N, C-alpha and C positions, 0 to 999 in steps of 0.2 A: 169209461163209458160201458154200461152193461150191454150184453148181447142176449136177445131173447131167441131161444132155439126151440123149435117144435119138430120132432121127427116121428115118422110113422111108416108102416109097411101095409101091405094089403091086409094082413092078419092082426097087426098090433099097432097101438098108439102108445108111444113112449113118453107122452106128456110134454108140457111146456116147461122150459127151464130158463132161468135168468142167470147168466154167469158174467163174471168180471175178468179182466185180464189175468192170464195165467191160471184161471180156474178151469175145471173140466167137468164134463158130465159123462156118465157111463150107462150103457144099457146093453142087455144081452138078448140075443134072439137066435133061434135055430132055423136056418133055411130048410124048407120042406123039399125033400128029394123029388126030382122030376117036375118041380114047379119053380119057375124063375121068380124069385122074390127080391124086390128091391126095397131099400130103405131110403126114403127121401126126407129132406129137412128144409125148413124155412129158417132163415137167420136174419134177424132184424136188429139194426143199430143205427143211430144217427138219422132216423127218419127214413131209412132205406131198407127194403126187404130183398133178400137174395135167396135163391133156391139151388139145391145141389143134391144129387143122389149119393149118399155116403157109402152105400153098399149096392152094387149092381152084381147080380149073380154071375153073369158072363164074365165080368171084369175081375171079380174078387173071390170067387169060390175056391180057387186054388191056394189062397193065402192061409187057409186053415183058421184055427181059433185065435190066432194072434191079430187078426184083422179087427179093427181098423182104428188107428189113432190119427187124428187130424188136428191141424191148427189153421187159423183163419188169417188171410191177408185181404186187403181191399180188393185185389184183383181176382181172388178166388181161394178156395180151400186147398190145403196141401196135405197129402198123405205122408205120414212119417214112415220112413223105410228103415229105421234103426240107425246104426252107425254110418251107413252109406249115404244118408241124407234124406231128401224128401222129393215127392213128385207133386207138382202143383197143377191144378185144373182151373179153367175159367168157370164163372158162375153160369148156370143154365139161363 
């Protein structure tokens, strides 16, 4: 089942993407110093729409340029932490 993802920040719109299982999308952005910039996404599949902030400056700025790889579960998105596992969050 495809997932339609639309992500944007205050300054950028990263477009609408349709992905299937095990596919990925990628976008790059540069947070503006002294301006808290978040990237929020809507994710729609199976007739339901969910929302989540994939980048929150206060939460993620110290992760550096390796941030952020996510995978989706019905309960919410999970941030991949490399070989140590993942950190899952509920939908907004």
